[in-house]
N, C-alpha and C positions, 0 to 999 in steps of 0.2 A: 358618502361614497356609494355609488350605485352597485347593484348586484350584477356580476358578469356571468353569462352563460353562453353556451354555443348550441347550434342547431344542426340539422342535416345539411344546411348550406356549407357550414365549415367542414363537415365530414367530406362532402363532395370535393371541396377545394383540396384537402389533404390527399384524398384518394386520386385526384386528377394528376398529381405529380409535382415535382419540385418547382417547376416553372410557375404553376398556379400559386403555390405557397409563397414563392418569392415575390410575385406580383402584389400580394397583400402585405407581406412584412417589409417590403421596400417602398410601399406606398405612403400616403399621407393620412389615412383614416386610422386614428389611434384606437378607436373602439373596435374596428375590424381586426386590428392586430391583437388586441387583448383577447377577443373571442377565439381567434385562431391559435394563439399560444395555449389557451386553456384546452382547446380541442387536441392540440399536439400532445399534451400530457397524457391523454387517453390512448393515443396511438403509440407513444413511446414507452409507456409503462409496460414492462413484460408481464405483469399480472393479467392483463387483458389479452395477451397472446396475439396481438396484432403484429404483422411483419411488414415493414416498408423497405423496399429495395433501394431506397435513396436516403437512408439514414445519415450517411456521411455528408451528403449535400445539405441536409437539414441542419446538421451541426454547423456548417459554414454560414448558413443563413442566420442562425441564432447568434453566432459571433458578430455578424454584421449589425444585428439589432443592438448589441451591447456597445459597439463603438460608434454608432451613428447618432444622429440628432433625434433622439427619442426621449419621452419622459422617463425619469428615473425609475418609476414603478414598473414601466414596461421592460426596461433593461433588467431589473431585478427578476421579473418573471422569466425572461429568456435565460438569464444566468442560472436560475434554479433548475430549469430544464437541462441545461448543459451539465451541471454538476450531478444531477440525479440520474441522467440517462446517457450522457456522453462519456467519452474517454479521450484523453490526450493522444497525440498532440493537438493543440489548438493554435495553429500558426497565425491566424488573423488576430487573435487576442495578443499573442506574444509579440507581434510586430507593431502593435498599436497601443502599447501600454500608456503612452502619453495622452491618449484620448479617454482614459478611464477615470471616472470620478473617484475621489478619495473614499466615499462611502462604499463603493463597490470593490475597491482594491483588495481587501482581505479575501473576499470570495473568489475574485479573479485569480489571485495567487494560489488559493487552494485548488482551483480547477487546473491551473498549469502544473501544479506540483503533484497531482494525483498519480500520474505515471511515474514520476521520479520516486515517490514514496514506495510504490509497489516494486520498482526496480531495485531500490536500496534494500527493502525488506527481503527480497529474493536473494540478493547478494549476501546479506547477513546470515540467512538460513543456510545458504551454501557453505559459508565459512564455518558455521557450527558443525555441519556434517563433515567437513574436511578436518577440523580439529578432533572431532570424536573418532574419526578413522585413524588419524595419526596416533592418538593416545592408545587406541586399541592395539595398533602395531607395536607401540612401545611396551605395552603390558605383556604382549606375547613373549617377550624376551626376559620377563621377570620370573622370579620364583614365587608362584602364587601362594605356596604354603607360608611364606614369610611376609609378602607384600599384600596379600589378599586378592580377591577376585575383582577384576575390572567390571564395572557396571555394563550391562548389555542393552540398556536403554537410557534415554535422557528426556527430560521435559524442557522445552524451550518456551520462554515467555517474553513477549514484546510489551514494553510499557513506553508510553509517549514521553519524550523530553526528559528522560533520566540521563544521568551522566556516569560517573565512575565509582560511586559508592553503592555497594550491594544493598545497604539498608534502604536506600531510596526505592529500589525495586520491590523489596519485600513488604514495604508498608503501603504500596499503591496497587490498585487492582490492574491486572494486565489487560491490554486491549485484545490480545489473541494468544492462544497457547497451542503448542504442537507437541506431539510425541515422536521421538526419533528412536527407532529400534536399531539393534546392532547392525552394522554395515558390513556385509561380506565383501570380499575383494572385488567381486564382479557385480556389485550393486550399481544402480544408475548413477550417472554423473561423476564417474571416477575420472576427475580431471577433464571433464567435458563441459562445454558451454550450453548444451541442450539436453533435453530429457527431463523427466520428472524428478523432483526432490523426494527422497525416501522419508518424508515426514507426513503426519496426518494431524488434522486439527482435532483438538479435544476441548473439553469444557474449561473455562477460565478458573474454575475452582480446583483443578487438578494441580497438585504440587509434586515435586520429585520426592521420592521416598528416601529418608535419611537413616533408617534403621532396618535391620541390624547392620552395623558397620563391619566390613570385612577387611581387616588390616588397615590400609590407608584409604579404602574406598567406601563410599556410600553404595547401597544396592542400586541406586538410580542417580544419574548425573543431573545437575541443574545448569541450564544456560539462561542468561538474560541478555536481551539485545534492545538497543534503542538508537536514536539518531536525532540530530538537529539539521534540518535541511538548510536553514538560513545560515548556519555556521559551517555547512559542508563537513560535518563530523559524525562519526558513528562510534558506538560503544558496544563491547561484548565482554561479558563476564561468564566464567564457568566455575563450577565447584564440583570436583570429582569425589572429594572426601572432606572430612572435618578440617584437614590442614593441607588440602591439595586444590588450590584454586588460582585463577589468574584473572586480571582485568586488562583489556586491550582498548586502545583508541585507534581510530583510522581517519585519515583524510578521505574525502569522497570526491570522485569526478564522474562525469556522465559522458557516455559515448552514444552517438546516434540518437541523442535526445533523452533517452530514458534507461539505457543500460548502464547500471552503476558499477563502478570499480572501486574497491577498497585499497587504499595505498598508505604508505608511511605508517606501518604498524608500530605502535609503541606499547610496551608493557608498563602499566601504571602501578600495579601492585601484585605481589605474589603471597599466597598464604600456604 
């Protein structure tokens, strides 16, 4: 296998515009395509701080490389650029799945699902905030001297492909962890579809505090979320205290491509 590199010639092509890029990627010279794809990696990688005003058009050209009559290695290079620097929707791929080789299908489906994963994760975080707010409202009507003090913060952890048993979450390393502080009534996203979520990313080694217990409550709540895109299912567990937890499952549907909606809420267990 020969060593592939690019030169100023490829840089000039990229900087000349999307038409010049398309002339190469839609042409018959495989070596020229390989050099240009390698050059595009330099221009698309945000580390190098290059800005191309026609990034969306380049995404479309990469999709065409993948579905066209090109060597598999060239398609793999284009798909790598797409998953590294692009973002769905990828309508050309989605409408031409019958043209995709079996070897590429897992990465193609990963590319198509990137937006769905983000949309679903956002919906689950929103649901955690909603539940935490509802429980805080419920606690305000309780006698704190008897029931204890409701936690003022929560730790939310996302683990891939877990289901309904909390043990599965606790024994696996989370993919991402957030801290959710107490939600005042006027905090963002009170029943709204837009605006920032009141969560901040923290280290994956952060766990929710479980002592000292105040009545029925931990000092800090724990939430665990996950989903299976292929099954269109989502899972949410919370533990407010030693014997105050719930597990929910949801069916998932998408609107406008990537906006996730959680439906058919089912309570699986109560502690």
